[in-house]
N, C-alpha and C positions, 0 to 999 in steps of 0.2 A: 156252326153251320159253314158249309163249304160247297162250292160248285166244281170241285176238283174232277168229278166224273161227268160233268156236262150239265147237271142241274143241281138245285140246292138240296143237299143232304146234311144230316146231323152226324157229327163226329164227336168222340171223346178222347182226351189225352191226359197224361199225367201233368202236374203243374209245371214241370220243367220242359214240357214239350215233347217228351218221349211217349212211346206206346200209343201212337195215333191210331184210333180204331173207328171205322165207319159203322154207324148203327142203323141207318136207313138205306134202303136200296129200292128205288122205284122211279118212275118217270114224273111223279108229282113233286111239287115244291114242298120241302120240309124246312121249317125255320122257327125262330123264337123259342129255343129250347131252354127250360129251366129245371135244374136239379131239385128234387124234393129235399125238405129239411133233414131227413134222415139219410140222404144220399143213396136211396135204393131205387128211385123211380125218376123219370123225366117226363114233364109235360111239354107239349110242343104243338105247333100249328102245321097242318098239312092241307094242301089244296086238293079237293076231291071233286071231279067233274066241274071245275071252274069255281068252286066255292071253298073258302077257307073254313076248316073244321078243327076242333081241339081233340088231340090224341094224348094218351099216356103210354109209356113203355117202361119195362125194367131197364136198369142202368146198363145192362149188356145188350140192349136192343131187342130183347125178346118180349113176347106178350104185348104187342102193339095193339091198342084198343081205342076205337073211336068213341068219343064221349058226346059230341054234338052232331045232330043230324038235320039241322034246319036248312032251308033253301037260301038263307042269307048268311053272310060271313060271321064267323066267330073267331076272334083273334086275341093276341097278346095275353096268353094265359100266364098266371103266376100262382104260387102256392100260398095257402095260409100258413102262419108260423108253425102250427102243429101238424101240417100236412093232411088235414082232414077235409079241406075244401080247396076249390080252385076259383080264383077270380079272373074274369076275362071281359072283353068287350064284344058286343054283338049288335047287328042291325036287324035282328029277327022281328022286332016290333016297329020297324021303320027307321028310326034314328039310331045313331051309334050310342049305345048306353053301356054302363058297367053292370055286369051280372056276377053272381056267385052260384056255385053248384057243388054237390058232393064229388068226391074223387072218382066215383063211378058214373058221373053224369046226371045223377038224380037230383031232384028238387031244385031246378034252376030258379033263382030269384033275382029280379031286377032291382038294382040298388040306386040307380039314377034315373031321372025322368025329367029332362029339361030341354029347352030350346038349344040347338047347337049339338055338337058332337062331344062325347065323353069317352075316354079310353086310356090306354097305357096304365092300367091300375097296378099298384104294388102295395104289399101288405106288410105292416110291422105292428106287432102287438095287437091292440084292438082298433087300429086305425088303418085306413087305406088312402094312399095318395094317388091322384089321377090328374089327367089334363082335361080341360073342358073349354069349349068355345062359346059358352052361353053368354059371355060378356062382349062378344064381337071378335076378340082375338083369343087364341088358346092361352089359358092361364092354369097354374097349378092349384088344385083344391085338395083338402083332406076331409075325410068323413069317418064316422064310426063304422065298424065292419058290418053293421046291419043297415047302412045307408043313411042313418040319421046324422044330424049336426054337420051338414056340408058347409065348409068354410073356405073361402078363397084366400090363399096366402101369397100370391104374387099379383101385381097390378102394374104391368108395363104396357107400353104402347105397341110392343111387338110380341110375337108368340113366345111363350115359355112352356116347354114340353118335356116329355120323357123323364119323369121324376124317378129317383132311386134313393131309398133310405140308407143312411150310414149304418154300419153294423150295430151301433148302440142306439139307433133311433133318434139321436139328438140333432142330426142334420139331414138335409136332402140336397142331392146334386141334380142338376137339370140342364137342359139346353135352351139357350136364348140367342136368337140370331145365329151367328156362326161360332159362338163361344160356349164353353162349359162354365156354369156358375154353381155356387153352393149357397145355402142359407140355413139358418136355424129352422127347426121343425115347425115353428110358429110363423115363419115367413120373414123374420127379422135378420139383420146382418147379411145382406145379399152381397156376395163377392164374386167378381169375374176371375176365374182361375186360369184361363188360357189367354184371352186378350191378344190374339194374334191375327195376322192377315190370312192365315189358312182357315179352312173350315174344320171345326172341332165338334164332334157330336157323339151320341150314344155313350154317355158317361156311365160308369159303374164304380163301385167301391171295392177296394181290396183292404187288407190289414194296414191301416194307416195311410193308404194311398187312394187316389182316384185315377182310373184309366178312361181313355176316350178314344 
């Protein structure tokens, strides 16, 4: 995502930073792009008439298709491991909850239904990690991909948000306060990885590394 042309648009580039190509061209905000597991499609969030909706497009920017059409925000889309479904957050039923749908927008199913807000879902194997404020502060939870067996795996006095699975699913990185942390997938062995005076956020995994 970049605002190089004056608003937020989605770009793609080679891993060495070359061949930067703009994929979206409009006056609406485009963000939260995620590449499909097979590398052929991108799911992303676009603001339409003031409401955030989920879209997909081919990796070259063609065939941009709107998947959600509610009058409430649908955000933070992410792919299932096999690319057959999309998990996302939506306020379509009032509260911010985690939903899943087919890649064509069909059969939306609500996975969470709790007091507080639930969002930033990410999928690995048969489990989905997400953040929830049901306990008063945002904490990280995991659940089975059908919404069952929801388990809280962080328990801090301040918000723990934005989870991301490691490539092998053994660990999760997340943001707490102004630092980036990691933990084992069951919530044990929590380690502050940045511990700096600066603000560190939006962590993600690379091969053997964490970027923020």
